[in-house]
N, C-alpha and C positions, 0 to 999 in steps of 0.2 A: 396373382393376377394384377395386383396393384403395381408391382415392379415392372411388369410388361407394359402397363400403361405409362409409367414414368419413363421407361426406356424409349417408347415411341414418342413421348413428349420431348425428350432430349434430342432424338433424331430429327424431329420436325424443326427444332430450333437451329440445328446445323444445316438442314437442307438448303435454305437460301444461299448460304455461303458456297456449298458444293455446286449448286446450279449456276451461280454467277461465275465461279472459277472455271467450271467445265465449258460454259459458253464462250468465255474469253479464250481459253486454251484451244478450243476446236475451231472457232470462227475467226478470231483475230490473230492469234499467234500461230495456230495450225501446227503445234508441236506437242509432244508428250514430255512433261517436265522430268528432269532427272530425279531419281529417288521416288518415283510415283508409288511403288509398293509400300515403302516406308511411310509415306504421307497417308495412304489409305488406312494402313494399320493404326497410325497415330490418331486419325479421325475416329476410327472405331473405338479406340481406347478412351478418347475424350467423351464420346457419347456414353459409353459404359460407366466412366467415372462420374460424369454429371448425374446419370440416373441413380447410381449408388448414393451419391451425395444428397440428392433431392429426397430419395427414399428415407435416408437417415434423418434428414431434417423433419420430414412429416411424422416419423415414428418417435423421435426423441426430443428435438429442440423446440419445434413450433408449439406443440401442445403445452409443454412445460412453460415456455415463455408467455403464452397467452394467459394461462391460468395464473401465473405469478402477477402479470400486469393487472388482471381483474381483481385479484385478491388484495394487492397493494392499493389499488384505487379505492376499494371499499374501506380500507383502513383509514383513509383520509389524512394521512401524514404527508405533508409536502416534502419534508427532508428525506423521508423514506422513499418516496417516489423519485426524487431527484437522484438519490444514491443508486436506486435500481436502474434509472435511465443511464447514468454514467457507466455503471458496470456492464449493462447490456450493450451499450454502444461500443465500448472498448472491446468486449469479448467477441462480438460478432465481426467487427472489422479486422481484428488481428488474424482471424481465420478466413478472411475473404479470399477466394482463389484468384480473382483478377488482380488484387493488390499484391499477392504473393508473386504473380507472374511479372508485374511491372517492377517490383522491388528487385527481383533477381536480375532482370535485364539492366536496371539502373546500376546495380553494383558491378555487373560484368563490364558494362561500357565505360563506367567511370574508373575502372581499374581499382575498385575497392575504396575510392575516396568517399563515395556515398555507400554507407553500410545498409544492406537490405533490411536487417532486423531493426536497426535504428529508425529507418524511414517508416517501417510498419508501426513501430511503437509510437512515433510522433503522430502519425495519422490516426491511430486507434485512440490515443489519449485526446486528440482534438475532437474526434467524433463523440467520445464519451462525454466530454465537457459540454459540447454543444447540444447533445440530446437532453442533458440535465437542464441547460438553459432554456431549451424549447419547451420542456415540461413546465418550467416556471412561467414562461410566456403564456402558455395555454391556460394555466390556473389563474393568472392575474388578468387575462383578457387583453393583453397588449396587442395592438395591430402589428401583424408580421412585417408589413412593408417598411416600418421604421428600422427593424432589426436588419432586414435585407439591404436597405439603402446604406445604413451605417457600415455593414459588413463589406459590401462591395466597393464602397469608397476606400476602405482600408486595403482591400485586395489590390485596387488600382495603384494606390500610393506605394504599397510594398513592392509591387511589380516594377515601379519606376526605379527603385533603388536596388532591386535584386540582380545578381549576376545572371547573364543570359544562359549559363549552363544549367540553371535550376528551374527556370520559368516554365518551360514545357512540361518537365517532370512534375512540378508542383501542381499545375492545373490538371494533369493526368491523374495524379494521386487523389485529388478531390473528386474527379469524375468516376473513379472506380470504387469509392467507398460504399456506394449504395447499390447493392446488387442482390444476388441470390439469397443471402442470409439476412442482410440488414433491412431491406425494404419492407418485407412482410411484417417483421416484428416491430420495427419503428413506426410504420404507418398504422398498424393495429393499436399501438400504444397511444398515438396522437388522436386517432378517431375515437378510441374508447374513452379517453379523457374528456374530449369535447362533448361526447354524448352523455357523459355522466355528470357534467357541471351545468347547472341551470343558467340559461341565457347565452350559451355558446352555440355558434352555427358550425356544424360539421365541415361544410365546404370552406368557410373562412378560417375557422380555428383548428380544425382537425388536421389539415394538411400543413406542411411547412417544416416538420422535423427533418425530413429527407433533404430539403433545400439547405437548411442550416448545416447539416452533416456534410454536404458537398463544399460549402463555402469556407469554413474555418481551416480545414487542412491546407487549402491553397495559401493561406497566410502563414501558417506555422512551418510548412515545408520550405517556403521561400526564405523565412528567417533562418532556418537550418542551413539553407544554401548560402546565405550571406556569411555565416560562420565558417562553413566548410571551404568555400571558394575565395575567401578574402585573401588577396595577394597571390592566388594560384594562377599558374599559366597552364591552361588545358589545351592541348593540341588534339587534332582529330585522331581517333583511333586508327591504327594502321590495318592493312589487310590481315596481318597475323593476329591482331587483337580481335577483329570482328569474326575471324574464323573460329574463335572460341564459342561462337553462338551456334556452331554446327550441331544438329540434333543428336548426333551419336556420342558426343563427348561426355556428357554428364549422366548418362543413363546407367541403370544397374547392369553390371556385366562389362562395362567399357574397359575395366582394368582387370577383369578376371574374377574379382571377388564379389560377384553379383548378389549372393545371399547376404553377405555382411552389409553391402551397400543398401540393399533393399530394407534390411532391418533397421539400419540407421535412418533412412528416409522416412520409414513408418513412424519411428520414434519422434522425428522432427514434426511430422504431421500431428501426432498426438500432443506434442508440446503446443502446437498452434490452436488446437481445439480445447486444451486444458482450461483456459480462462472462462470459456462458456460453461464447462462443467463446474468450475469453482463458483461462478455466479449462482448457478442453479442450486448447488448444495448449500451455500451460505444462506441464501434468501429462503429456500424451502425449509431447511431444518433449523436454522438459528434465528430467523426473523419470524416466519409464519409458524414454525414449529409443527409442521405436518410432514408425514411421510410422502414420498413420491409415489403416486399411483402407477400401477403396471410397470414396476421398476425393471424387470427383465427386458421388456419391450423397449424401454428407454435406453438401457445399456446397449442393446443390440443396435438401436438407431445410431448411437454414438460410434460404434464400431464401423458401421456402414459409412458414416461421415468421414472417418479417418481413411478408410480404404478408398473411398471415392475421391478424396483430395489427392491421394497418392497417384491413383490412375490418371486423374486429370492432368497433373503436372507432367507425368511421363508422356501422355498423349500430346500435350503442348509441344514438347521438344521434338517429338516424332512427326507431328502433323501440322498444327496451326501455324507455328512460327516459320517452318520451312515454306509453307504455302505462301504466306505474306511476303517473305523475302524473295521467293522464286518469281512471283508475279511482278514484283517491283523490278527485279533484275532484268527479266525478259522484256518488259515494256520499255525500260530505259535503254537497254542495249540496242533494241530495234528502233529507238527514237520515236516511239508511238506516244508522244506526249498527250495528244488529244484523248487517246484511249485510256491514259492514266486517270484523267479527270472523270471519264465515264465509268471506269472501274470503281473509283472511289465513291461516286454518287450511287452506283448500283448496289455496292456492298452496304453502304450506309442505309439506304431505303429498305432493301430486302431483309436485312437482319433485324432492323428495328420493328418492322411490321410483325415479326415472329417473336419479339421479345416478351417473355412471360410476365416479367415484373410490370411492363407497360400495360399489358392486357389487364392485369389485376388492378392497377391504379386507375385505369380508364373505367372499369366497372364500378369501383368505389366512388369515383367522381360522378358518374351517372346517377348512382343511388343518392349521393349527398346532394346533388343539384336537383333531384326529383324530376328528372327528364329534360331539364333545360339544356343540358349538355349530353351529347351522344358519344359513347365510347369509341365507335368506329371513326368518327370525325377526329377525335383526339389523337387516335393512333396514326391517322394519315398526316395530320399536322406535325406531330412529333417526328415521324419517319422522314418527312420532307425536310424538317429542320436539321436532323442528323445528317442526311445526305448532302445538304447545302454546306453544313459545317465541315464535314470531312473533305469535301471538294475544295473549300477555301483553304483548309489546312494543307492539303496536297499542293495547292498553288503556291502557298508560302514556301514550302520546301523546294519546289521546282525553281521559284524565282530567287531563292536565297535571301528573302527578306527577314528582318528581325521579328521575332515572335512578340516582343514587347508591344509594338504598334498595333498588331492585330488583336491581341488579347485586351489591351487597354481600350481600344476602339470598340471591341465587342461588348465589353462590360459597361462602358459609358452609354452605349445604345440601350443595354438592358436597364440601366438606372433610369434613363429618360422614359422608357416604356413603362417601367414600374410606377412612375409618377402619373402617367397618362392613363394606364389601364384601369378597368373596373376593379375595385379593391377585393371583391370576392374571388377573383380569378388569380390573384398574385401568388398566393401560397401554392395552388395547384400547378401553375406554370413553372415555378421553380422546382417543385418536386418532380415534375415531368422531365426537366433537364437533368435530374439526378438518376433517373431509372433507365436511361437509354443505352447504357453500355453494359452488355451482358457478359457472363463468364466466357462465352464463346466469341463474342465480337471483339472484346478488348485485346486478347492476344493477337488476333489476326490484324487488327488496325495498328497495334503497336509494332508488329513485325513489318507491316507495310511502310510505316514511317521510317523505321530503322533501315529497311531495305533501300528505300529511295535515297536517304541521306548517305548510305554506304556507297552507292553506285553513281552518285553525282560528284563531279569534281568540286573541290573547294567547299565541301560541306563537313561540318563537325557533327558526328553522330549524336553526341550527348546534347548539343545545342539544337540541332535541326531534326533529329530523329523522333523526339517526343513532342507532344502537343496536339496530335490529332484527336485524342479522346477529349481534350479540353474544348475543341471546336464542336465536337459532337454533343457536348453538354450545354454550350452557350446558345446555339441557334434554335433548338426546340423551344427554349424560353421565348425567344424573339418571335417565332412563328405563332405560338399559342397566344401571346399577348397581342400581336397584330390582329389576329383573328377576333379576339375578344373586343378590341377597340373598334374594329370594323362593324361587328355585330351591334355593339352599343350605339355607335353613330347611326347605323341603319334604323335601329329601333326608335331612337329619338326623332329621326327624320320622318319615319312612318307615323309615329304618334302625333307629331306636329301637323302633318298633312291631314290626318284624320280629324283633328280638332278644327282645322280651317274649313 
């Protein structure tokens, strides 16, 4: 019964995308896309894969992770907590489905210059380091905004020097680190620490780990790009190269040896999940020296996680990537540029409103603020920010502008708002910017950007195709902070009038 509930949950997350695409196909394009049956099958596989993955998390990873966090917090050892934070951050990000999808596309489009596994290791190591730093900040009680301001000044500076081939990908890599696996565990760790330490405010001190986990990979991936692309001459991928993204090419059975291919892919998925297993085994048996309760259930949960990841990746290649590329091609071919903006806005708003991580964080924020913030208001603000961000990102691709100026301008705005906004909202606002890109939204938005860059003249897919996820992460921070500033100004004005 639990699995059926999870399956329905995954289907509801996908429903906004299906509705928006169906409306545009029926009312705007008035055509049936090529390969419709393959796309439908792919979407069904994505839903099934996400459901298996979520069920596995609930049965195996989440209970163990929460128990370990609580047990280590009771131990009172800062070094032990930081070590756990580092390994937890690394292990969950290396297995993040959205990061796997982006890394595979980056390796394909860059013709192997960017190695997918290296990109994932850099991002995972960055997140591990920053979760450990965030734990230290919470324990010491340092204000988050100083970390955020310092970090984003560094982000802007590195962006100024980074080659344009890596900028969009770097910001996208930061945006996809905090999703289906990472957010619940990392948020629970931060809130649990803040609740257990005297003098800490859960709203001010409990949030922020997710925000830091988004920020640091943007710096490290750009540094990686400076090394990789120094002196390189990167041309736009040709039609033959982009054809490699065809959904049928890398699937089991494409070359006749589907059983061997499927077995190899499953082993690769097991390799991705292995770090999480290693973290749990080491801390459970060698640090806490306790046996894992309900071990068969936990093992079955990990099996579901591996199978879910495999089904998810297969479904991406059959369903979500072709849908994004097909919509981009049809809208550009028919020169429906105004509808491209509307499609981007609709996809951003609809998918974000259904984002489970956002719903969870909104509920936690409402509890921590004791009713002064409403979860539904937070969701609308964030969805509006994502919609605006993706629309601006699409405009950048259509106009052929440099991503440097948009990204640096966006984060300079964020830095100014961080200084002006009420300090109790800063951590939450940055966390909300990190939970807006789901395992379903990221592949579609990535494919949309790649599709637009592929079918527009004089566009480099590597330079122009990535970056939409970055915009989807920036603008929710802006909308939430602007709302907080407006509410704060109104309350001051109201109080002043009452006193007069």
